[in-house]
N, C-alpha and C positions, 0 to 999 in steps of 0.2 A: 211471679210475673217478671219478665225481663225488663231491662231499662227501656228498650225500644218499644215494647208493647205498652208500657206505662205512659211514655211520651205520646204515642199514637192515640191512646185512650183519651188523654187530655185534649188532643187536637180535634178528634172526631166527635166528642161528646156534645159540644155546642152546635155542631152541624145537625146531629141527630135530634137534639132537643128542639131545635127550630122546626124540623120536619115531622115532629111527633113520632120518631122512630126510636127503637131501642138497640143498644149494643149487646150482642150475644157473646162474641168472642173475637179475639185478635190473635193471629199467629204470625210470627216472623221466623221463617225457616229456610234452610238451604236444601234444594232438591237438585242433585247432580251439580252442575256448575252455576246454577241460577238461584238467586234469593227471591223469596216471595213474601209479600206483606198481604195477608188475607184478613179482611174485616168482614165479619158475619153480622148481619143486621136483620131486624124483624120489626113488625108492628106490635103494639101492645095487645092487639086482638089476635095476632098470629096471621102470617101470610104476607109476603113481600113480592113486589113484581119487578120486572127488569128495568122499568123506567125509574123506580125509586133507587135501585142499586146504581144505575148510571148517574143519577143526580148526585148521590152521595160521593161516588167515585170522582166526578168532575170537581165538586167543591173541595173534597179532601185533597185532590191533586194540587189545586191552587195553594192550599195551606202548606202542603208538604214542599212545594217548590219555594215558597216564601221562607219557611223555617229551616228547611233542609236538615232534619234531625237524624238522617240515616246516611252513613258514610258510603257504603257500597251501593252499586246499582241493584235494582230490584224491580219486580213486577208487582203492581198493585192490583188486587182483586177484591171487589166488594160483591158479596153475594148473600143468599139466603143460607141459613144454617142447615136446611133440609129437614126431613122427617125425623132423623136421629140426632137432633141438635143436642149439644152438650148441656149439662146441668151443673152449674158451678156455684152460683151465688145463692145466698139465703132465699132471695125472692124467687129464683129459679126452682128451688126445691118446693117452696110453698105453692107455686103455680102447678107443680107436677103432682100434687096429692090427688090420688084417684086415677092417675095415668099409669100406663105400662112403661117401665123403665129398665135399664140395664145398669148394674153397679159392679165395679171391680174393686176389690179390697186389697190393702197392703199385706194383710196376713189372713190365713184361713179362719173362717167362721163356720162351725159345723162341718169342717173338713172341705169347705169350698171357698174359692176366692172370687168366683163370678156368679152373679145372681140376676135373674130376670123375673120381674113380677110387678104387681100393682103396688104403688106407693100408698100405704094406708095412712101413715102419719109421719110428720116431721116436726121436730122441736130442737131446742138448744142442745139436747143430749145426742140426738142421732135420728135415724129414720127406721121405720118399720115397713118391711116389704112382705106382701103375701106372695109366696112363690109356690110353684107346682113342681113337685119332685115325683115323677112317674104319675101315679093317680092320686097322690095326696097333696093337699094344700097345707102349707106351713107358714107361720109368721116368723120372720127373721128380723131381729133387731141388729142394726149396724151403727156403731158409734161414729160420729162425724169424723173424728181423726183417723178412722180406719178406711175411709173412702178414698181410693186412689183416683177413680174416674166414675162419672155417672153421665148418662145420656138417655134421651127418650129411645124407646125401642118399639118395634112393631110386633104385636101379638098375633102370631099365625095360628094359634090353637083355637081361636074363637070363630 
């Protein structure tokens, strides 16, 4: 996590706690000539509305103006993570057990680096995915340190 995202997490967390919302992700990136600070939020039960995003944006803007932690000009965006929200933290993986997810690995496992399937189990060692390869269902174990990226996915096969 970059220094900016760490600072923003510290600033936004009390706001989200007060509103009973959760932080999903923070991005600070340059697109073209512009910088964007994106804060993705959700409710513990899942599902966020535009009013909640606007409220967090207003409150965070006040804090950002006060503290001024970012040197360059940027656009602040507060939004829902969407249906394909990232899975990063331990708690994210625990909530995703039983759900259809996408995982990209740093190195090949069974000659593949990308997997989609149902998360069957998650523990301190890694995760077990039930994937479909053509007509066969296979269980694939992926060590935690081999996971480059994980997110929810949409199962179009059912």
